Structures are given as structure tokens and as C-alpha cells.
C-alpha positions as CSV (number, residue, x, y, z in Angstrom):
1,M,-17.2,-78.5,-12.5
2,L,-19.5,-79.4,-15.5
3,C,-18.8,-82.9,-15.5
4,V,-19.4,-83.0,-11.8
5,Q,-22.7,-81.6,-12.1
6,L,-23.7,-83.4,-14.9
7,R,-22.7,-87.0,-13.3
8,L,-24.8,-86.1,-10.3
9,W,-27.7,-85.7,-12.7
10,L,-26.9,-88.8,-14.3
11,Q,-26.1,-91.0,-11.5
12,P,-28.2,-94.1,-10.6
13,G,-32.1,-93.4,-9.8
14,T,-32.2,-90.6,-12.8
15,R,-34.1,-91.5,-15.5
16,V,-32.3,-91.4,-18.9
17,C,-32.7,-93.1,-22.3
18,A,-33.2,-96.8,-22.2
19,V,-30.7,-97.7,-25.4
20,T,-28.7,-100.2,-26.7
21,W,-25.4,-98.5,-26.9
22,Q,-23.7,-100.8,-29.3
23,S,-26.5,-99.7,-31.9
24,I,-25.8,-95.9,-31.7
25,H,-23.1,-93.3,-32.1
26,K,-20.7,-93.3,-29.2
27,L,-21.5,-89.5,-28.6
28,A,-25.2,-89.4,-29.1
29,S,-26.0,-89.2,-25.3
30,L,-25.0,-86.6,-22.9
31,Q,-24.0,-89.7,-20.5
32,K,-21.4,-90.7,-23.0
33,A,-20.2,-87.1,-23.7
34,T,-19.2,-86.6,-20.2
35,A,-16.6,-89.1,-20.1
36,L,-14.9,-86.5,-22.4
37,P,-12.0,-84.0,-21.3
38,Q,-13.6,-80.9,-20.0
39,K,-12.5,-78.7,-22.7
40,K,-13.8,-81.0,-25.3
41,M,-17.1,-81.7,-23.4
42,Q,-17.6,-78.1,-23.3
43,S,-17.2,-77.4,-27.1
44,L,-19.5,-80.2,-27.8
45,L,-22.2,-78.7,-25.5
46,Y,-21.7,-75.2,-26.2
47,P,-19.9,-74.9,-29.7
48,F,-19.2,-71.2,-29.6
49,S,-17.4,-71.4,-26.3
50,S,-14.4,-72.8,-28.5
51,L,-15.0,-70.3,-31.1
52,Q,-15.1,-67.5,-28.5
53,G,-11.5,-68.3,-27.1
54,Y,-10.3,-67.8,-30.7
55,L,-12.0,-64.6,-31.1
56,D,-10.7,-63.4,-27.9
57,R,-7.2,-64.4,-28.6
58,Y,-7.2,-63.1,-31.9
59,C,-8.9,-59.7,-30.9
60,G,-6.1,-59.4,-28.2
61,L,-3.3,-59.9,-30.9
62,C,-5.1,-57.4,-33.1
63,Q,-5.6,-55.0,-30.3
64,D,-2.0,-54.9,-29.7
65,L,-1.5,-54.2,-33.2
66,S,-3.9,-51.6,-33.6
67,C,-2.0,-49.3,-31.1
68,V,0.6,-49.0,-34.2
69,T,-1.9,-47.2,-35.9
70,S,-1.3,-44.0,-33.8
71,L,2.3,-43.8,-34.5
72,S,3.9,-42.3,-37.5
73,P,4.9,-44.3,-40.7
74,Q,8.3,-43.9,-39.6
75,T,8.0,-45.0,-36.0
76,K,6.0,-48.3,-37.1
77,N,8.7,-49.4,-38.9
78,E,11.5,-48.6,-36.5
79,T,9.2,-50.1,-33.8
80,L,8.1,-53.4,-35.2
81,D,10.4,-53.4,-38.2
82,L,7.2,-53.8,-40.4
83,S,5.9,-51.4,-43.1
84,Y,2.2,-50.2,-42.7
85,A,1.1,-52.3,-45.8
86,Q,2.1,-55.3,-43.9
87,L,0.3,-54.2,-40.7
88,N,-2.9,-52.8,-42.3
89,P,-4.4,-56.4,-43.1
90,L,-4.3,-57.0,-39.5
91,I,-5.6,-53.7,-38.5
92,K,-8.6,-54.0,-40.8
93,L,-9.3,-57.6,-39.3
94,H,-9.3,-56.3,-35.9
95,Q,-11.9,-53.6,-37.2
96,Y,-14.0,-56.5,-38.3
97,F,-13.6,-59.0,-35.6
98,R,-14.1,-56.3,-32.7
99,S,-17.4,-55.7,-34.0
100,V,-18.6,-59.0,-33.2
101,D,-21.5,-58.9,-30.5
102,K,-20.7,-62.2,-28.3
103,S,-23.9,-61.7,-26.1
104,Q,-25.9,-62.5,-29.2
105,F,-24.4,-66.0,-29.0
106,Q,-25.5,-66.5,-25.5
107,L,-29.5,-65.3,-25.7
108,F,-30.3,-69.2,-25.5
109,H,-27.9,-70.7,-22.9
110,P,-29.4,-74.0,-21.4
111,S,-28.1,-75.3,-18.3
112,L,-26.8,-79.0,-18.6
113,E,-29.8,-80.2,-16.6
114,D,-32.1,-78.5,-19.4
115,M,-30.3,-80.7,-21.9
116,V,-30.7,-83.9,-19.9
117,E,-34.5,-83.1,-19.7
118,A,-34.7,-82.5,-23.5
119,E,-32.7,-85.7,-24.4
120,K,-35.4,-87.6,-22.8
121,L,-37.8,-86.7,-25.2
122,F,-35.5,-88.0,-28.2
123,C,-35.7,-91.6,-26.9
124,S,-38.2,-93.8,-27.7
125,S,-40.4,-96.0,-25.6
126,P,-43.9,-97.7,-25.7
127,S,-45.4,-94.5,-24.4
128,H,-43.6,-92.2,-26.6
129,K,-43.0,-93.5,-29.7
130,I,-40.7,-91.6,-32.1
131,D,-41.1,-92.8,-35.9
132,Y,-41.1,-91.7,-39.5
133,Y,-45.0,-90.7,-40.1
134,T,-45.7,-89.8,-43.9
135,S,-44.3,-87.4,-46.7
136,A,-46.2,-85.0,-48.7
137,E,-45.5,-83.3,-52.0
138,R,-48.1,-80.6,-51.4
139,M,-49.4,-78.7,-48.3
140,D,-52.9,-80.3,-49.2
141,H,-51.1,-83.5,-48.9
142,A,-49.6,-82.8,-45.4
143,P,-51.0,-84.7,-42.6
144,A,-53.4,-82.8,-39.9
145,L,-51.5,-83.1,-36.9
146,K,-52.2,-80.9,-33.9
147,Q,-48.9,-81.2,-31.9
148,P,-46.1,-78.3,-32.3
149,E,-44.2,-78.6,-35.2
150,V,-40.6,-77.4,-36.4
151,C,-39.2,-77.9,-39.9
152,F,-35.8,-77.7,-41.5
153,I,-35.1,-76.2,-44.9
154,G,-31.5,-75.3,-46.5
155,R,-29.5,-75.5,-49.5
156,S,-28.9,-79.1,-51.3
157,N,-26.0,-81.0,-49.5
158,V,-26.1,-78.5,-46.5
159,G,-26.6,-81.3,-44.1
160,K,-30.3,-81.3,-43.4
161,S,-31.1,-84.9,-43.2
162,S,-27.8,-85.9,-41.3
163,L,-28.8,-83.4,-38.7
164,I,-32.2,-84.8,-38.1
165,K,-30.5,-88.2,-38.0
166,A,-28.1,-87.1,-35.2
167,L,-31.0,-85.6,-33.3
168,F,-32.7,-89.0,-33.5
169,S,-29.5,-91.0,-32.9
170,L,-30.7,-92.1,-29.7
171,T,-33.3,-93.8,-31.6
172,P,-31.4,-95.6,-34.6
173,E,-34.6,-97.7,-35.7
174,V,-36.1,-94.0,-37.1
175,E,-35.1,-94.1,-40.9
176,V,-33.7,-90.8,-42.0
177,R,-32.4,-91.4,-45.3
178,V,-28.8,-89.7,-45.9
179,S,-27.3,-89.1,-49.4
180,K,-24.1,-87.7,-50.6
181,T,-25.9,-86.6,-53.9
182,P,-27.4,-83.0,-53.5
183,G,-31.1,-82.9,-53.5
184,H,-32.0,-86.4,-52.5
185,T,-34.8,-85.3,-50.4
186,K,-38.0,-84.6,-52.8
187,K,-40.6,-84.4,-50.6
188,M,-41.6,-83.0,-46.8
189,N,-40.9,-85.8,-44.6
190,F,-42.8,-86.0,-41.5
191,F,-41.2,-87.4,-38.1
192,R,-43.5,-87.7,-34.9
193,V,-41.9,-87.5,-31.9
194,G,-44.5,-88.9,-29.4
195,K,-47.3,-86.5,-28.7
196,A,-44.8,-83.7,-27.9
197,F,-43.9,-82.4,-31.4
198,T,-43.1,-83.3,-35.1
199,I,-39.9,-82.7,-37.0
200,V,-40.2,-81.9,-40.7
201,D,-37.2,-82.6,-43.3
202,M,-37.9,-80.2,-46.4
203,P,-36.6,-80.5,-49.7
204,G,-33.4,-78.8,-50.5
205,Y,-33.0,-75.8,-52.7
206,G,-30.5,-75.0,-55.4
207,H,-28.7,-77.6,-57.2
208,N,-30.9,-80.7,-58.0
209,A,-33.9,-79.1,-56.1
210,P,-37.6,-80.2,-56.9
211,K,-39.0,-78.1,-59.8
212,D,-42.0,-77.3,-57.7
213,F,-40.1,-76.3,-54.7
214,V,-41.4,-72.9,-54.1
215,D,-45.1,-74.1,-54.7
216,M,-44.5,-77.0,-52.3
217,V,-42.6,-74.8,-49.5
218,E,-44.2,-71.1,-49.3
219,P,-47.8,-72.7,-48.6
220,Y,-46.3,-74.7,-45.6
221,L,-44.5,-72.0,-44.0
222,Y,-47.5,-69.6,-44.5
223,M,-50.5,-71.8,-43.8
224,R,-49.1,-74.3,-41.4
225,K,-50.5,-73.2,-38.1
226,N,-48.9,-75.3,-35.8
227,L,-45.5,-74.7,-37.2
228,V,-43.4,-72.9,-34.3
229,R,-40.2,-72.5,-35.6
230,T,-38.1,-72.9,-38.9
231,F,-34.5,-73.8,-39.1
232,L,-32.7,-72.3,-42.0
233,L,-29.6,-74.1,-42.3
234,V,-26.3,-72.5,-43.7
235,D,-23.0,-74.4,-44.6
236,G,-20.5,-73.0,-42.2
237,S,-17.5,-73.9,-44.3
238,V,-18.5,-71.6,-47.1
239,G,-21.0,-69.1,-45.6
240,L,-24.2,-67.3,-46.8
241,Q,-24.8,-68.1,-50.4
242,K,-27.2,-66.4,-52.9
243,A,-29.8,-68.9,-52.6
244,D,-29.6,-69.0,-49.1
245,L,-30.5,-65.0,-49.1
246,I,-33.4,-65.9,-51.4
247,A,-34.6,-68.3,-48.7
248,L,-34.3,-65.9,-45.8
249,E,-36.1,-63.3,-48.0
250,M,-38.9,-65.8,-48.3
251,C,-39.1,-66.5,-44.5
252,E,-39.3,-62.7,-44.1
253,E,-42.0,-62.4,-46.5
254,M,-43.9,-65.4,-44.9
255,K,-43.4,-63.9,-41.4
256,C,-42.6,-67.2,-39.8
257,P,-40.1,-67.2,-36.6
258,Y,-37.0,-68.9,-37.8
259,V,-33.6,-69.5,-36.7
260,M,-30.1,-69.8,-38.4
261,V,-28.2,-73.0,-37.9
262,V,-24.7,-73.1,-39.1
263,T,-23.9,-76.6,-40.2
264,K,-20.4,-78.4,-41.0
265,I,-18.4,-76.5,-38.4
266,D,-16.0,-79.4,-38.5
267,K,-15.4,-79.0,-42.1
268,C,-13.2,-75.7,-41.6
269,G,-10.8,-73.9,-39.6
270,H,-11.7,-71.4,-37.1
271,G,-10.6,-68.3,-38.8
272,T,-12.9,-69.3,-41.8
273,L,-15.9,-70.2,-39.9
274,L,-15.7,-67.0,-37.8
275,T,-15.2,-64.7,-40.7
276,N,-18.6,-66.7,-42.2
277,L,-20.3,-66.7,-39.0
278,I,-19.8,-62.5,-38.3
279,S,-21.1,-62.2,-42.1
280,L,-24.3,-64.0,-41.2
281,Q,-24.6,-62.2,-37.8
282,D,-24.5,-58.9,-39.7
283,V,-27.2,-60.1,-42.1
284,V,-29.4,-61.2,-39.3
285,K,-28.9,-58.1,-37.7
286,T,-29.4,-55.6,-40.7
287,Q,-31.8,-57.5,-43.1
288,T,-34.2,-59.6,-40.5
289,T,-37.2,-59.1,-38.5
290,N,-38.2,-62.5,-37.8
291,C,-35.0,-64.1,-37.2
292,F,-33.6,-65.2,-33.7
293,P,-30.7,-63.2,-33.2
294,Q,-28.6,-66.2,-32.3
295,P,-27.2,-68.6,-34.9
296,F,-26.8,-72.3,-33.8
297,L,-23.5,-73.9,-34.3
298,I,-23.5,-77.6,-35.4
299,S,-21.5,-80.4,-36.5
300,S,-23.5,-83.7,-37.3
301,L,-20.4,-85.9,-37.4
302,N,-18.9,-85.0,-33.9
303,F,-22.4,-84.1,-32.2
304,G,-21.1,-80.6,-31.5
305,G,-24.4,-78.5,-30.6
306,V,-26.8,-81.4,-31.0
307,Y,-27.8,-81.7,-27.7
308,F,-28.2,-77.7,-27.5
309,L,-30.4,-77.9,-30.4
310,R,-32.6,-80.8,-29.0
311,C,-33.0,-78.4,-26.2
312,F,-34.1,-75.4,-28.0
313,I,-36.5,-77.5,-30.1
314,A,-38.0,-79.1,-26.8
315,H,-38.1,-75.6,-25.3
316,V,-40.0,-73.6,-28.5
317,T,-42.6,-76.8,-28.9
318,G,-43.4,-76.3,-24.8
319,S,-42.2,-79.7,-24.1
320,I,-39.9,-78.7,-21.3
321,R,-39.6,-75.7,-19.0
322,L,-36.1,-74.2,-18.8
323,K,-34.5,-74.0,-15.3
324,D,-32.3,-71.0,-16.5
325,T,-33.6,-67.7,-17.9
326,C,-33.1,-67.0,-21.8
327,Q,-34.8,-65.3,-24.7
328,S,-36.2,-67.2,-27.6
């Protein structure tokens, strides 16, 4: 059904991006994603859907095993030929996973039509130019731009520049420098998306970060009047680190609205990702007041969640009006 709906929106006569397909990644556009099998397309557009299926199956298994807790130790052994010590880890995991509030992952749930509209904003044209604008080392060096702005911050090597490159993949002439060396980004890099909004790639914190990182970033978060959303990136394969918690505290102190983005979801198994995601969700629920409750899942490598994030950026900058109801 999803494929049918999207192909109707992408049929001849519908304005989509005019790009040279040979020059961009094969999955950069929704038009290419629709050629994939239904399940694969669903997981790319809505990454939590595949994780939710895994969670449901695991919780079902653990639910069956949890029934054993009502039995006596002797009965447990007789019934399943398992010691309580063997069962207990699974029962503990059930207690852990059953606390997941899956509704928090669907607060923002755009339609395919919304994603198509958002994608148009990430395609450059003579009347809608997308380009690298400038870099700044200090807030007083930042350009005086009036359009809404979003910024990306995160630990060194978390994949900030790779994600921004994926967002701009429909406009490959936009130069976003990506390096395997942690801490490659040393300045605030500003990218203009026509007159719609600006995306800012911030220096990474942690290993090889600029010595004046705090002096550079804090004034920006506190004083930038046109900043409408900050995206705080966390590596999904390793989960929240101490440096991430410090960055989270900084965002809370600045009282700026921000969103947690879980990157590199293709680098680990579902179990590891789910465990790290639940821990992150618990921190957001108990330790934040300015963080959007829904974390976004991203794979810059296979474009999972990229279409979704494009839509959220277009939405929070006021560039599109969503067809579906959501909270953001």
C-alpha cells in the first residue's frame, strides 16, 4: 500500500527533484526508495518500525517466560528443565523491555506525501540555491542570517558531517567535508537552503575537539535568535557516553529546544541498539525538559531515517505544513 501511494504522488506531472541520478547515491531520493521491497522501504522511511517488530517479538518471548516466575523453583525445573538462574536473566530483560513507551517514537510521524514535499527543499534550483555559505570560529563571526536555523552537535566521529552530507545528497555539488579522523570539524559551518533555512555543522566535542569548543558553542546556543532546533547526535552502537551527558546538560542550561538523533544504527545488532535506545529514552524522560521526547534513528550509510529527518527539519523551520497530525 505504501508503494502504491508513493508512486501515485511521484507519477508524471508531480514536480520532484531534477537531478542527475548518476551523480548521487542510489537511495538519496524517495523516488528510488519506492523501487525497494515493501519491508525494506518501510525500514528506511520509518526506522523504528523494524526495531519495533524486534521489540514485540522479544517481549512476547519474555512474556511467556515471565509466567514461570509464578511457579515454585521445583516446578520451574520440572516444567522447562531450566534452573531459575538460567531463567532469571531473561526475566530481568523482560522487566527492562516492557517499560518501553513505544508511543514516544511516533509523536512525529509524517506521511509519505509530507516527505515528498520536504524532499523538494533539499533539491537546488536557480530560484532555490543550496550551498556552503561560510564558517565561523566565534559567535561574533557568525553570519547575520534571518531565515530559521538548525544546528547539529555531537561527539567527535559520531557522524555529524556524514549525516549532513546525506541530507544534501540530492545536491552533490554542495561540499560537506567528511573525514575518518575524529574532530575534523573545527569551525561552525553554515549551509544555506535557499531562503527557507540554514543548517549548521558544529565542531565535535570529546577527542580532538577544539580547545575553545565551549566558548564557541555555548554563546551560539544561547544567543542565536533564529535557532529553532538543535540536533544532538549519539552513536547508536555505543549509546550515551559521559561527554554526551555533558552536552545534554549544556542544552538544558541554554534552554534551547533540541532533539536526540541516534546515528550509525547500521553498525550494531537490534539487541544492542534497542538496549542503548531504551537507556537514552530513560535519560530524556527523567533528566530533560527541553528535549523532544522522540529520538530519531539514522543511518547515513543506507539512508535510513534521512527522509524522515528532512521532513522534520522542513517542519520545524516552518517550510512545509504537514498533512498529518503530530506533536513537535
